[in-house]
Kinemage of the C-alpha trace (Angstrom):
@kinemage 1
@onewidth
@group {chain A} dominant
@subgroup {mainchain}
@vectorlist {calphas} color= white
{ca leu a 1} P 0.012 0.015 0.033
{ca arg a 2} L 1.413 3.456 -0.990
{ca gly a 3} L 0.668 7.063 -0.686
{ca glu a 4} L -2.589 8.385 0.632
{ca glu a 5} L -4.555 5.422 -0.566
{ca ala a 6} L -2.806 3.074 1.874
{ca pro a 7} L -4.787 3.989 5.128
{ca thr a 8} L -8.015 4.059 3.137
{ca glu a 9} L -7.466 0.643 1.654
{ca leu a 10} L -6.286 -0.768 5.028
{ca ala a 11} L -9.393 0.613 6.710
{ca ala a 12} L -11.672 -0.831 4.221
{ca ser a 13} L -9.990 -4.099 4.468
{ca leu a 14} L -10.273 -4.184 8.144
{ca arg a 15} L -13.902 -3.192 8.000
{ca glu a 16} L -14.473 -6.037 5.543
{ca leu a 17} L -12.557 -8.483 7.756
{ca cys a 18} L -14.640 -7.579 10.847
{ca ala a 19} L -17.926 -7.689 8.917
{ca asp a 20} L -16.984 -11.231 7.727
{ca ala a 21} L -15.676 -12.447 11.067
{ca ala a 22} L -18.375 -11.179 13.374
{ca pro a 23} L -21.196 -13.522 12.302
{ca leu a 24} L -18.948 -16.486 12.417
{ca leu a 25} L -17.731 -15.558 15.918
{ca arg a 26} L -21.386 -14.819 17.135
{ca arg a 27} L -22.477 -18.293 15.822
{ca ala a 28} L -19.567 -20.009 17.541
{ca leu a 29} L -20.162 -18.401 20.887
{ca glu a 30} L -24.039 -18.535 20.809
{ca pro a 31} L -24.203 -22.054 22.209
{ca his a 32} L -22.107 -21.116 25.053
{ca phe a 33} L -23.384 -17.607 25.795
{ca gly a 34} L -26.886 -17.615 24.370
{ca glu a 35} L -28.419 -14.099 23.956
{ca lys a 36} L -25.248 -12.440 25.278
{ca ala a 37} L -23.530 -13.378 22.092
{ca arg a 38} L -25.836 -11.150 20.105
{ca val a 39} L -23.783 -7.997 20.933
{ca ile a 40} L -21.159 -9.429 18.426
{ca asp a 41} L -21.415 -7.455 15.292
{ca ala a 42} L -18.770 -5.883 13.051
{ca ala a 43} L -18.478 -2.648 15.153
{ca trp a 44} L -18.120 -4.530 18.477
{ca leu a 45} L -15.398 -6.801 16.921
{ca ala a 46} L -13.671 -3.668 15.601
{ca arg a 47} L -13.652 -2.159 19.136
{ca val a 48} L -12.325 -5.457 20.648
{ca ile a 49} L -9.537 -5.571 18.051
{ca gly a 50} L -8.917 -1.814 18.474
{ca thr a 51} L -8.568 -2.133 22.168
{ca phe a 52} L -6.135 -5.122 21.906
{ca glu a 53} L -3.998 -3.175 19.269
{ca gln a 54} L -3.803 -0.170 21.631
{ca asn a 55} L -3.116 -2.087 24.896
{ca asn a 56} L -1.035 -5.168 23.780
{ca ile a 57} L 2.690 -5.472 24.854
{ca gly a 58} L 5.104 -7.287 22.624
{ca ile a 59} L 6.909 -10.190 24.211
{ca arg a 60} L 10.059 -12.193 23.438
{ca arg a 61} L 11.083 -15.304 25.208
{ca arg a 62} L 13.878 -17.778 24.894
{ca his a 63} L 12.736 -20.948 23.224
{ca pro a 64} L 12.220 -23.612 25.945
{ca leu a 65} L 14.653 -26.031 24.062
{ca asp a 66} L 17.321 -23.380 23.602
{ca ser a 67} L 20.394 -24.517 25.572
{ca asn a 68} L 21.854 -21.020 26.013
{ca ala a 69} L 24.536 -21.709 23.436
{ca glu a 70} L 25.172 -18.891 21.069
{ca glu a 71} L 24.383 -20.970 18.067
{ca ala a 72} L 21.253 -22.358 19.578
{ca glu a 73} L 19.081 -19.264 18.459
{ca glu a 74} L 19.536 -20.402 14.827
{ca glu a 75} L 18.171 -23.887 15.718
{ca trp a 76} L 15.540 -22.647 18.218
{ca pro a 77} L 14.466 -19.041 17.586
{ca pro a 78} L 13.029 -17.110 20.353
{ca leu a 79} L 9.112 -17.182 20.803
{ca glu a 80} L 7.571 -13.783 20.080
{ca gly a 81} L 3.924 -12.649 20.427
{ca thr a 82} L 1.874 -10.082 22.218
{ca ser a 83} L -0.059 -10.234 25.515
{ca leu a 84} L -2.376 -8.067 27.581
{ca tyr a 85} L -1.210 -7.577 31.167
{ca ser a 86} L -3.939 -6.260 33.184
{ca ala a 87} L -1.910 -3.799 35.529
{ca ala a 88} L 0.257 -2.442 32.702
{ca cys a 89} L -2.719 -2.106 30.242
{ca arg a 90} L -4.614 -0.049 32.790
{ca ala a 91} L -1.781 2.519 33.382
{ca asn a 92} L -2.125 5.738 31.545
{ca his a 93} L 0.658 7.528 29.770
{ca ser a 94} L 2.830 10.334 31.232
{ca cys a 95} L 6.078 11.748 29.978
{ca ala a 96} L 7.020 11.998 33.810
{ca pro a 97} L 5.657 8.569 34.780
{ca ser a 98} L 5.086 7.396 38.378
{ca cys a 99} L 5.958 3.823 37.512
{ca asp a 100} L 8.187 1.645 35.143
{ca val a 101} L 7.158 -1.600 33.762
{ca ile a 102} L 9.455 -4.443 34.506
{ca tyr a 103} L 9.518 -7.672 32.554
{ca ala a 104} L 10.456 -11.017 34.511
{ca glu a 105} L 10.921 -14.285 32.966
{ca gly a 106} L 10.629 -17.242 35.105
{ca gly a 107} L 8.131 -20.069 34.627
{ca his a 108} L 5.903 -17.412 33.093
{ca leu a 109} L 6.319 -14.095 31.438
{ca cys a 110} L 5.366 -11.514 34.171
{ca val a 111} L 5.081 -7.856 34.184
{ca ser a 112} L 5.260 -5.553 37.271
{ca leu a 113} L 4.749 -1.909 37.767
{ca ile a 114} L 7.498 -0.562 39.934
{ca ala a 115} L 7.145 2.902 41.623
{ca leu a 116} L 9.850 5.415 40.530
{ca arg a 117} L 9.019 7.706 43.366
{ca asp a 118} L 6.625 7.978 46.385
{ca ile a 119} L 3.105 7.912 45.061
{ca pro a 120} L 0.540 9.314 47.473
{ca ala a 121} L -2.553 7.166 48.002
{ca gly a 122} L -5.227 7.936 45.446
{ca asp a 123} L -2.785 9.235 42.605
{ca glu a 124} L -2.977 7.757 39.337
{ca leu a 125} L -0.263 5.126 38.305
{ca thr a 126} L 1.341 6.139 35.031
{ca ile a 127} L 3.770 4.622 32.737
{ca ala a 128} L 5.637 6.088 29.594
{ca tyr a 129} L 4.353 4.842 26.329
{ca val a 130} L 7.210 6.597 24.408
{ca asp a 131} L 10.777 7.362 24.866
{ca thr a 132} L 10.792 10.210 27.479
{ca asp a 133} L 14.393 11.183 26.547
{ca glu a 134} L 12.951 12.734 23.390
{ca cys a 135} L 11.869 16.445 23.107
{ca ala a 136} L 8.260 17.535 23.742
{ca glu a 137} L 7.385 17.803 20.162
{ca glu a 138} L 8.748 14.200 19.350
{ca arg a 139} L 7.018 12.590 22.364
{ca arg a 140} L 3.692 14.194 21.372
{ca ala a 141} L 4.134 12.946 17.770
{ca ala a 142} L 4.808 9.481 19.156
{ca thr a 143} L 1.581 9.458 21.432
{ca ala a 144} L -0.463 10.292 18.197
{ca asp a 145} L 0.258 6.647 17.271
{ca tyr a 146} L -1.806 5.736 20.472
{ca gly a 147} L -4.605 8.020 19.247
{ca phe a 148} L -3.879 11.122 21.470
{ca leu a 149} L -1.565 14.025 21.813
{ca cys a 150} L 0.173 14.082 25.178
{ca ala a 151} L -0.904 16.828 27.417
{ca cys a 152} L 0.854 15.664 30.512
{ca pro a 153} L 2.449 18.323 32.761
{ca arg a 154} L 5.834 17.917 31.227
{ca cys a 155} L 4.382 18.281 27.638
{ca ala a 156} L 2.488 21.196 28.657
{ca gly a 157} L 5.524 22.992 30.081
{ca val a 158} L 4.270 22.803 33.642
{ca ala a 159} L 6.764 20.141 34.945
């Protein structure tokens, strides 16, 4: 896809995909959820997909058969995917975040929010969606990919 036609063609393709998939998903879920499955239409499916797209976190994990040898990655490439982590996905953005997202690999891929400073009770937990070392103009442009222009105190020139 090229030029100005690319977003229009992509949007049309995604609308068509949701329109085709929604009735199939509804029929598959009706035996399990009955009348509740009737909410599934193209618009509902598009919202779910959009929510996932805006809130997923890329993950990469060493293959379980990887023996840690340098040449092992060629034989056993890392596993890659996306996931939704409830704590991290609920945190809003700030260019002066109160928390950092820490990834830990054990038996499972875990995500934790770690406070970067004392956070008074009732204050919002925030994380940075973008590189906070960039200038305000670059940070705001980067947040546009998330569907908003950052207006945090740092971008607004208050902090």
